C-alpha positions as CSV (number, residue, x, y, z in Angstrom):
1,M,63.4,84.3,101.4
2,A,65.2,83.2,104.0
3,T,67.2,80.6,101.7
4,R,68.2,83.7,99.4
5,S,69.4,85.6,102.8
6,L,71.1,82.3,104.1
7,S,72.8,82.2,100.2
8,F,74.0,85.9,100.5
9,F,75.6,85.3,104.5
10,R,77.5,82.2,102.6
11,F,78.8,85.0,100.1
12,L,79.6,87.2,102.9
13,L,81.4,84.6,104.2
14,L,83.7,83.4,101.4
15,F,84.1,86.7,100.2
16,L,86.2,87.5,104.0
17,T,88.3,84.1,103.8
18,L,89.0,85.0,99.9
19,S,90.2,88.8,100.8
20,V,92.2,87.1,103.6
21,R,93.5,84.7,101.7
22,S,94.6,86.5,98.6
23,N,98.3,87.3,97.4
24,G,97.4,90.7,95.6
25,Q,98.1,92.9,98.6
26,G,99.6,96.2,97.3
27,V,99.7,94.8,93.4
28,G,97.7,97.8,91.2
29,I,95.4,97.0,88.4
30,N,94.9,98.7,85.0
31,Y,90.6,99.0,84.9
32,G,89.9,99.8,81.7
33,Q,86.5,100.2,79.8
34,I,86.4,99.7,76.7
35,A,84.4,97.3,76.4
36,N,80.2,96.5,76.4
37,N,80.2,93.8,78.7
38,L,81.3,94.7,81.7
39,P,79.9,94.6,85.6
40,S,78.9,97.6,87.2
41,P,81.6,99.6,89.0
42,G,80.1,98.5,92.3
43,R,80.4,95.0,91.7
44,V,84.1,95.2,90.6
45,A,84.3,97.2,93.6
46,V,83.7,94.1,95.8
47,L,85.6,91.7,93.7
48,L,89.2,94.0,93.9
49,R,88.3,94.1,97.6
50,S,88.3,90.2,97.6
51,L,91.3,90.0,96.0
52,N,92.6,92.1,98.4
53,I,93.8,94.8,95.5
54,T,93.7,98.3,97.0
55,R,95.5,100.4,93.9
56,V,93.7,100.9,90.6
57,K,94.6,103.3,87.6
58,L,92.1,104.4,85.4
59,Y,92.2,106.0,81.8
60,D,89.9,108.7,82.8
61,A,87.9,110.0,85.8
62,D,84.7,107.8,85.3
63,P,82.2,109.7,87.9
64,N,80.8,106.0,88.4
65,V,83.8,104.2,89.5
66,L,84.7,106.7,91.7
67,F,81.3,107.0,93.6
68,S,81.3,102.9,93.9
69,F,84.8,103.4,95.5
70,S,83.6,105.8,98.3
71,N,84.8,105.3,101.8
72,S,87.4,102.1,100.5
73,Q,90.3,101.6,101.5
74,V,91.4,102.0,97.3
75,D,94.1,104.3,95.7
76,F,93.2,105.4,92.4
77,M,95.2,106.9,89.9
78,I,92.7,108.6,87.3
79,G,93.7,109.9,83.7
80,L,93.2,113.1,81.9
81,G,92.8,111.8,78.4
82,N,95.5,113.3,75.4
83,E,92.4,115.2,74.2
84,F,92.7,117.9,76.7
85,L,95.9,118.6,76.5
86,Q,96.3,121.2,73.7
87,N,93.5,123.3,75.4
88,M,94.9,123.1,78.8
89,S,98.3,123.9,77.6
90,T,97.2,127.2,76.4
91,D,95.0,128.2,79.0
92,P,95.1,126.6,82.1
93,T,91.6,127.8,83.9
94,K,90.3,124.5,82.0
95,A,92.8,122.8,83.9
96,Q,91.2,124.3,87.0
97,S,87.8,123.1,85.5
98,W,88.9,119.7,84.9
99,I,89.9,118.7,88.4
100,Q,87.0,121.1,89.9
101,Q,84.4,118.8,88.0
102,R,86.6,115.3,87.7
103,L,88.2,115.1,90.9
104,Q,86.6,117.8,93.4
105,P,83.7,115.9,93.8
106,H,84.7,112.6,94.9
107,I,88.4,113.0,96.5
108,S,86.8,113.9,99.9
109,K,85.4,110.3,100.1
110,T,87.1,108.7,97.6
111,R,91.3,108.7,97.8
112,I,92.5,109.7,94.3
113,T,96.4,109.5,95.0
114,S,97.3,110.9,90.8
115,I,96.8,112.6,87.7
116,V,97.9,110.8,84.9
117,V,98.0,113.4,82.2
118,G,98.4,111.9,78.4
119,N,99.2,108.6,77.6
120,E,101.9,107.6,75.7
121,I,102.0,111.2,73.9
122,F,105.8,110.5,72.6
123,K,104.6,106.9,70.6
124,T,101.9,109.4,68.8
125,N,105.0,111.3,67.0
126,D,102.6,114.3,67.0
127,H,105.3,117.2,67.9
128,V,102.2,120.1,68.8
129,L,100.7,117.4,70.8
130,I,104.0,116.2,72.6
131,S,105.0,120.1,72.9
132,S,101.5,120.7,75.1
133,L,102.2,117.8,77.9
134,L,104.3,119.6,80.0
135,P,102.4,123.1,80.0
136,A,99.3,120.9,80.5
137,M,101.2,118.7,83.4
138,K,102.2,122.4,84.6
139,A,98.1,123.9,84.8
140,V,97.4,120.6,86.4
141,Y,99.4,121.0,89.0
142,S,99.1,124.8,89.6
143,A,95.4,123.9,89.8
144,L,96.1,121.5,92.7
145,V,98.2,123.9,94.0
146,N,95.4,126.9,94.1
147,L,93.3,124.1,95.4
148,G,95.8,122.5,98.4
149,L,96.0,119.3,97.1
150,E,99.4,119.0,95.6
151,K,100.4,117.3,98.3
152,Q,97.9,114.5,98.3
153,V,97.2,113.8,94.4
154,A,100.6,113.9,92.4
155,V,101.1,114.9,88.5
156,T,102.9,112.3,85.9
157,S,102.3,111.0,82.5
158,A,102.5,107.4,81.2
159,H,105.0,106.5,78.3
160,S,106.2,104.1,76.0
161,L,109.9,102.6,75.6
162,D,109.0,103.3,71.9
163,M,111.0,107.2,73.3
164,L,114.2,105.5,73.6
165,Q,117.0,104.8,71.2
166,S,118.9,102.3,72.8
167,S,118.2,99.9,75.8
168,Y,120.7,97.1,75.1
169,P,122.9,96.7,77.1
170,P,120.6,98.3,80.3
171,S,123.7,100.8,81.1
172,S,123.5,102.3,77.6
173,G,120.0,103.2,77.3
174,S,119.4,106.8,75.8
175,F,116.2,108.6,74.7
176,K,115.5,109.3,70.8
177,E,117.6,112.7,70.0
178,E,114.1,114.2,69.1
179,F,112.5,114.0,71.9
180,I,115.0,115.6,74.0
181,P,114.5,119.1,74.0
182,Y,110.8,117.9,75.3
183,L,112.2,114.9,78.2
184,K,114.7,117.3,79.4
185,P,112.2,120.0,80.7
186,L,109.9,117.2,81.7
187,L,112.3,115.6,83.9
188,D,113.0,118.5,85.8
189,F,109.6,119.3,86.3
190,H,109.3,115.2,87.7
191,S,112.4,116.2,89.5
192,Q,110.9,119.8,91.1
193,I,107.3,118.2,92.0
194,K,108.9,114.8,93.3
195,S,105.8,112.8,91.3
196,P,107.7,109.2,89.6
197,F,108.2,109.1,85.9
198,L,105.5,106.3,84.6
199,I,106.6,103.6,82.3
200,N,104.5,100.9,80.1
201,A,106.6,98.0,79.6
202,Y,105.8,94.8,77.7
203,P,108.8,92.3,77.2
204,F,105.9,90.2,75.3
205,F,106.6,93.0,72.2
206,A,109.9,91.9,72.2
207,Y,109.4,88.6,72.6
208,K,107.1,88.7,69.8
209,D,108.7,91.0,67.1
210,S,112.0,88.5,68.0
211,P,111.4,84.9,69.2
212,K,114.3,83.5,67.9
213,E,117.0,86.3,69.8
214,I,114.9,86.5,72.8
215,P,114.9,83.5,75.0
216,L,110.7,82.9,76.1
217,E,112.3,82.5,79.4
218,Y,113.9,85.6,80.0
219,A,110.7,86.9,78.9
220,L,108.6,85.2,81.4
221,F,110.7,85.6,84.5
222,Q,112.0,81.9,84.4
223,P,115.0,79.8,85.2
224,N,118.0,81.2,82.5
225,Q,121.0,82.3,82.0
226,G,120.0,86.0,81.2
227,M,122.1,88.5,80.3
228,V,125.4,90.5,81.5
229,D,125.5,93.9,81.2
230,S,129.3,94.4,79.9
231,N,129.4,97.7,81.5
232,T,128.3,97.5,85.1
233,N,128.8,93.3,85.7
234,L,125.2,93.3,86.3
235,H,123.6,90.2,85.7
236,Y,119.9,90.4,84.4
237,D,117.5,87.5,84.3
238,N,114.5,89.0,82.9
239,M,114.2,91.4,80.3
240,L,111.4,93.7,82.4
241,F,114.2,94.7,85.0
242,A,116.3,95.4,81.6
243,Q,113.8,97.6,80.6
244,V,113.3,99.8,83.4
245,D,117.0,100.1,84.3
246,A,117.3,101.5,80.1
247,L,115.1,103.9,81.4
248,Y,116.6,104.6,84.5
249,S,120.3,105.1,82.2
250,A,118.4,107.3,79.7
251,I,116.7,109.6,82.4
252,K,120.6,109.6,84.3
253,T,121.9,110.9,80.6
254,L,119.7,114.1,80.8
255,G,121.0,114.6,84.1
256,H,118.6,112.9,87.0
257,T,119.4,110.3,89.4
258,D,116.6,111.4,91.4
259,V,113.3,110.9,89.4
260,E,111.9,107.2,90.5
261,V,110.5,104.8,87.7
262,R,106.9,102.9,88.0
263,I,105.8,100.7,86.2
264,S,102.2,101.8,85.2
265,E,101.2,99.3,82.4
266,T,102.9,95.4,81.8
267,G,101.1,91.8,81.2
268,W,100.9,89.1,78.5
269,P,97.7,88.6,76.2
270,S,96.2,84.8,76.9
271,K,95.3,84.9,72.9
272,G,96.7,86.5,70.1
273,E,97.1,86.7,65.7
274,E,98.5,83.6,64.1
275,N,102.0,86.0,64.3
276,E,101.5,87.2,67.4
277,I,104.0,84.7,68.9
278,G,103.8,83.7,72.6
279,A,100.4,84.7,73.0
280,S,98.9,82.4,75.2
281,P,97.0,81.5,78.7
282,E,100.0,79.1,79.9
283,N,102.7,82.2,79.3
284,A,100.2,84.9,80.5
285,A,100.0,83.2,83.6
286,L,104.0,82.4,84.0
287,Y,104.2,86.0,83.5
288,N,101.7,87.6,85.7
289,G,102.4,84.9,88.0
290,N,105.7,85.3,88.1
291,L,105.5,89.1,88.1
292,L,103.1,88.9,91.3
293,R,105.7,86.7,93.2
294,L,108.6,89.3,92.4
295,V,106.3,92.4,93.6
296,Q,105.9,90.7,96.5
297,E,109.1,90.2,97.5
298,R,109.5,93.3,96.9
299,K,112.4,93.1,94.5
300,G,114.3,95.8,92.8
301,T,116.4,95.7,90.1
302,P,120.2,94.9,88.8
303,A,120.6,98.5,89.3
304,K,118.0,99.6,91.6
305,P,118.0,96.6,94.4
306,S,117.3,98.7,97.1
307,V,114.1,100.6,95.1
308,P,111.1,97.3,95.2
309,I,109.5,97.8,91.6
310,D,106.1,99.5,91.4
311,V,103.8,97.6,89.4
312,Y,100.1,98.2,87.7
313,V,99.1,94.8,86.0
314,F,97.3,95.4,82.7
315,A,94.6,94.5,82.7
316,L,91.6,93.3,85.2
317,F,89.2,92.5,82.0
318,N,89.1,91.6,78.5
319,E,87.8,94.1,76.8
320,N,85.9,93.3,73.7
321,L,85.9,97.1,72.0
322,K,89.5,97.4,72.0
323,P,91.0,97.8,68.4
324,G,94.0,96.0,67.2
325,P,95.1,92.7,67.0
326,I,93.2,89.8,69.2
327,S,96.1,90.5,71.8
328,E,94.9,93.7,72.6
329,R,91.3,92.5,73.3
330,N,92.8,89.7,75.4
331,Y,95.2,91.1,78.7
332,G,93.2,90.2,81.1
333,L,92.9,88.7,84.5
334,F,89.2,88.4,84.3
335,Y,86.6,87.4,82.1
336,P,83.7,90.0,82.4
337,D,81.8,87.7,84.2
338,G,84.5,87.2,87.0
339,K,86.0,84.1,85.7
340,P,89.7,83.8,85.7
341,V,90.9,83.9,82.2
342,Y,93.7,81.5,83.8
343,N,95.3,80.6,87.4
344,V,97.7,83.2,88.8
345,G,97.2,82.0,92.5
346,L,94.3,85.4,92.5
347,Q,90.7,84.2,93.9
348,G,88.1,86.6,94.0
349,Y,84.5,86.7,93.8
350,L,82.4,89.2,91.9
351,P,78.8,88.9,93.3
352,D,75.4,88.5,91.2
353,I,72.7,91.0,90.9
354,I,70.3,90.7,94.2
355,Y,67.1,91.7,94.4
356,S,65.9,91.3,98.2
357,S,64.0,93.2,101.2
358,S,64.2,91.1,103.8
359,A,65.8,92.4,107.5
360,T,67.9,89.5,107.3
361,T,69.7,90.7,104.4
362,I,69.3,94.4,105.6
363,K,71.8,93.0,108.5
364,I,73.9,91.3,106.7
365,L,74.8,94.4,104.4
366,N,75.3,96.4,107.6
367,V,77.6,93.4,108.8
368,W,79.1,94.0,105.4
369,R,79.7,97.5,105.5
370,A,81.2,97.3,108.1
371,V,83.8,94.8,107.4
372,M,84.3,95.8,104.2
373,G,84.4,99.8,104.5
374,L,83.1,100.1,100.7
375,A,81.1,102.9,99.2
376,V,77.1,100.7,100.4
377,A,75.3,103.7,98.5
378,G,76.7,102.6,95.8
379,M,77.1,99.3,96.0
380,I,72.9,99.1,97.1
381,L,72.2,101.2,93.2
382,D,74.6,98.7,91.2
383,M,73.7,95.6,93.3
384,G,69.8,96.1,92.6
385,V,69.3,96.0,96.6
386,K,65.7,97.3,97.3
387,M,65.6,98.8,101.0
388,R,63.1,100.9,102.8
389,M,65.2,101.6,106.0
390,R,62.6,102.3,108.8
């Protein structure tokens, strides 16, 4: 028993050391769960704390995850799925019920800062669903107002770059004509409630489709000649920044310069099909490693140099049940066992399941609780620690 307790103590010291040295401060991560082999949320809480990651985006409002991060310093964006939008758009009481059931039980202990209403709605080309988005967002916002939570929790939605008609040069960015009747009032609402416009931006897709026209270095934030926007004379040395500024330009055409763009997803796959050119662990490491450096340096885009890019990396884990090509299951920074898929300078620790009831282990857990600020009750349940406190 003493040996087991000593091993746990060594783990604690390692855990604290990695947290101090981590270069992940302020970086957001997408925590997807389309898999059958992922670690429990309590163990994931330890991993993220060791990485010093304090911002997490979920695609739902999983109560197990939110409970496991109680009393932590992690800010959560929770997702409200596309399947809820139509009902909420016609019956606002359903938005109130959703918030009371999914958000209210956790918000006193878990830091929930945003609700992402729908994901890539315009990509569906389902005009019934598209027309439901804004009414659903308004219903969610009204429900938050009724509960006095509108200043604590923002309401937004995440979009794909497919909504753009033009993105080159960035200053000529524009939306597809058929989406403008929906986007103009949507942007008006974002402006009214002062919430960000979220975009899922993947230079990988553009490079994969046109590897002869797009230099790989330009997509991976590597040294390259870049391009100059002939309308503004702004120089772009990476595609992600060009994509973001193209979206800013498109938003401006609809009368808004007061809506901030944030990147809700971006990443690079470590593996892909034969025709998914560029998908490799080496390129994924370069993309995400260079991206993390830019975030640390608080870089802004050429058109918005004073606004540091705000990024959620996709994704925390490889997800083995995601449909689609091989790349879809290989965006993770980590394998489900906590081992890095490649090295981007993030050192983390995923704890083993621990069974112990010794007084020494209990004391160490108390130190851990005080220092790490994690949800101890959830951690104890997830990690299988059986204790009897007297």
